[in-house]
N, C-alpha and C positions, 0 to 999 in steps of 0.2 A: 573093265570094259574093253572090248576089242578095238584095236586101232589099225589104221591103214599103214602099209609099208612106207609110202612116200607121203609124209604129212606136210612137206614144205609149202606147196601151193595153198593148202587149206589154212595153214598157220599165217601165211602172208596175207591172205584175204581177210582173215579175222583181225590181224593187227591193223590193217588199213581201216576196217570198219570201226574198231574200237577207238582208234586215234580220232576219227571223225566224231564219234559219239562224245568223247571227252572234250573236244573243242566246243561242241554244241552245249554241253553241260556247263562249261566255264564262260558262257556268254555273259557280257557285262550286265545284262538285265535278265539273266536266267534265274532259276529258283535259288541258286546259291547267293544271289544278291538280295534276297528277301530279308528285310531287317525287322519287320513287325507284322503281326497278324491282328487285325482289328475286326470285331464283329459289331456291325452297326445296329443301333436301336432307334426308337423314335425320339430319343433325347439328342439334341445337337451338341456335339462335343468336339474338341480339338484332338487330333490324332498325331502321335509321334511319327515324324517322317513325312508328313503330308500337310500342305497348307489348308487353311479354312476350317470351318466347323461343319461336321458331317452328321447326317441323320437319315432315317428312312421314313418316307411318308407314303402310305399305301404300298404300292409295289415299285416305288421309285426311290433313287438315292438323291438327296438334296445336299448341296454344298454352298455354304455362305462364305464368300470371299470378301475380305476387307481391303482397304487401300494398301497397295504395296505387295499384295499376295498374287503370285502368278501361277496359273495352271493352264496348260495347253492340251489341245487334242488335234492330232494330225497337223501340228505346226501352227494352229490358230489359237490366239490368246483368248481365254474364256473370261478374263476380267479386264476388258479394255477401258472401263470407266472407273477403275479403282473402287469397286464395291458393287457386287452383284450376287444374286442367288441363281444357281444353275441346277438342272436336274437331269438324271439319266435313268432310263428304265421304261418298261420292265426289261430285265435281263433274264434270259432263259437259264435254267439249271445247268450248271457246269460251263456256262458261258461267261463272258467278261469283256471289258474294254480296258484299254491302256491310255492313261493320261500322262503328261510330262510335267515335272516340277524341277527346274534346274537340271542337274545331271541324273535325277532319279526318274524312274517310271513308276507310276501309281496304278497298280492293278485294282480294278473294281470288278467283283465277280459275285456269283451266287453259288453257294455250296450248302447242300442239305436244306434248301428252301430259305436260307438266310443270306443277307448281303455281307460281304467281307471287303476289306481294303488291305492290300499288301504293298507297301512301298518297296521298290527294288532299287537299291543303292549300289553302284559299282564299287564303292569304298567299303562295303560290308565285309567284316572280318572273315566270315565263312568263305566268301569268294576269294578274298585277298590271300588267304592262307591255304587254299585248296591245293593239294599235291597229287591229285589223281586218285583213282579207286583201285584197290587190289582185286585181282581176278585169279581164277584157276587158269592153268596153262591150257590153251585150246586143245581139245581132244575130239577127233572125228567120231569117236564112239558115242558121243552125246549129240550127234546130228542124226536124227532118226526120221524115217518116213512115217507118214500117218495119213489119215483120211478125215476130211471135214464132212460131217453128216448133218445136214440142216434139219432143224425141227420143222414140224408141219406148219407151225406159225411161230414167229419170233416170240420169245418169252421175256416179259419184264422181270428182272431179277434184282432183288433188294440185297445189298450187302452193307456191312458196317464200315466204319472208318477208323483211322487212328485217333481221331478226335472223338471223345466220348459224347454220345447223344446225337451224332451226325450219321445219317444213312444216305447211301447213294442208290439210285435205281438205274440199271443199265439194261439195254436190250440185248438179249442173247439170241443170235440167229441159229445157233446149233452147237454141236460138240465136236471135238477132235479125238479120234481114236488112234492109239499107237501102242507100240511095245517098247519097254525099256527095262533093262536088268532082268529080262526073262519074264516080265509081267505084262499083261494086257491092261492098259490104263486109259482113262478118259478125262478130258478137260473141257469144262464149259467155256465157250469163247464169246467175247463181246465184240461189237463192231469197233474197228480200229479208227485211228485218226485219218489215215489215207484211204481214199476210195478203194474198195475191194480188199482191204486188209482186215485182219482180226487181231484182237488183243487178248492175251491170256494172262490172268493173274494167278499165281500159284505159290504154295509153300511146299517144302519137302523135308526129308530127314536131316538136311544140313541147316535148316532154318533155326536161328537162335544159337547156332554153334559156329559155323564158319560163314554163313550167309545171314542177311538181315531177317529178323524173326517174323516181321509182319507180312511181307510180300516180296515177290519179284515179278517182273513183267517180261513177256516175250511177244514179239510181233510176228504174225504169220500171214502169208498171202497164198490162199488156195489157188490151184490151177483150175482150168475149166472143168476138168473131170473130178474135182474135189480132192485130189491128192495134195498133200502138204509136206513141207520139210520143216521139222521142228529142230532147230539148232539151238540147243540149250546153252551153247557157248556164248550166245548172244542174249542171254537172260540178263536184264539190267535192273538196277535199283530204282525205286520211285523216289520222289523228293523227300518223303518222310524218313528215308534211311539216313538223311544228312541233317535235317532240321526239324524242330518241333513246330515250325510255322507252316506246316503243310496239312492238308485234309485228305490224304490219300485213302482210297478204298481198300478194304480187305478182300481177299479172294473168297468166292463162295465156298461153302463147306466141302463140296465135292472136289474142289481143286487142291486139296491137301494130299499131295502125292506120298504114298507109303514107301518111297525109295529115296536114296540119297542122290541128288542131282549135283555131282561134284564138277560143276561147269558154270561158266558165267561169272558175274560180279559177286564179290564177297562183301562182308561187313565193311563199310567205309572206315578209314582211319579215324574219322570224327566220332565214331560210335564204338571204338574198341573197348571202352569201359563196360559195354553191355554184353561182352562175350562171357 
């Protein structure tokens, strides 16, 4: 790939960005702190890492707390009388709420139409032993110009997940067209988390070799005229690259790039046995 003569400013900006991303990833209650993944049913059961007995009734989560069990939301105790049943819901797809039990955050969310509970414990071994994510050296040749082309109407797009039997439905407002390695390429884009941003899930010829096999993600912000900068140096791993307790989506079929994107984050140290 061609590179610029003076790459120092580009490299410095990338290093600052990636250091911030690593700090966010190592948050005491981030996904590296997830200790369990529980799929709720209509049967009330106790869950490892969370107080109470949990079940689903209709489209709501019910929790039976007994004497001595503490669960809080936004600092408010939910079991003030030493024995109560509380409910939450309905929760929208890919939405969730956070509860607190001691030093842990208890994530209650909906994925693939089902309710899940994921305790996030700052003492979790995956977080405690995290030593950063390996990356390719930043290369300006993998920061390319492109154009966002909106669809006539947003398209609901169904994709699979790393968890068998789970499907995600995302709204795709359009596609991004660009050139890389001398080829004209297109990526379907989903709405991003931040207003005005787009999220692109993709694989490429490095997937399963030097980068995580299932997916990588890239955030893009189109300008008013639709122009975009696709900086693949900022392609990052999703939670499923680190833990089996994630429900990450897979890229749509058209986002399997026929080129090697030797930029961005590589297979985590935690998954080196999968290379």
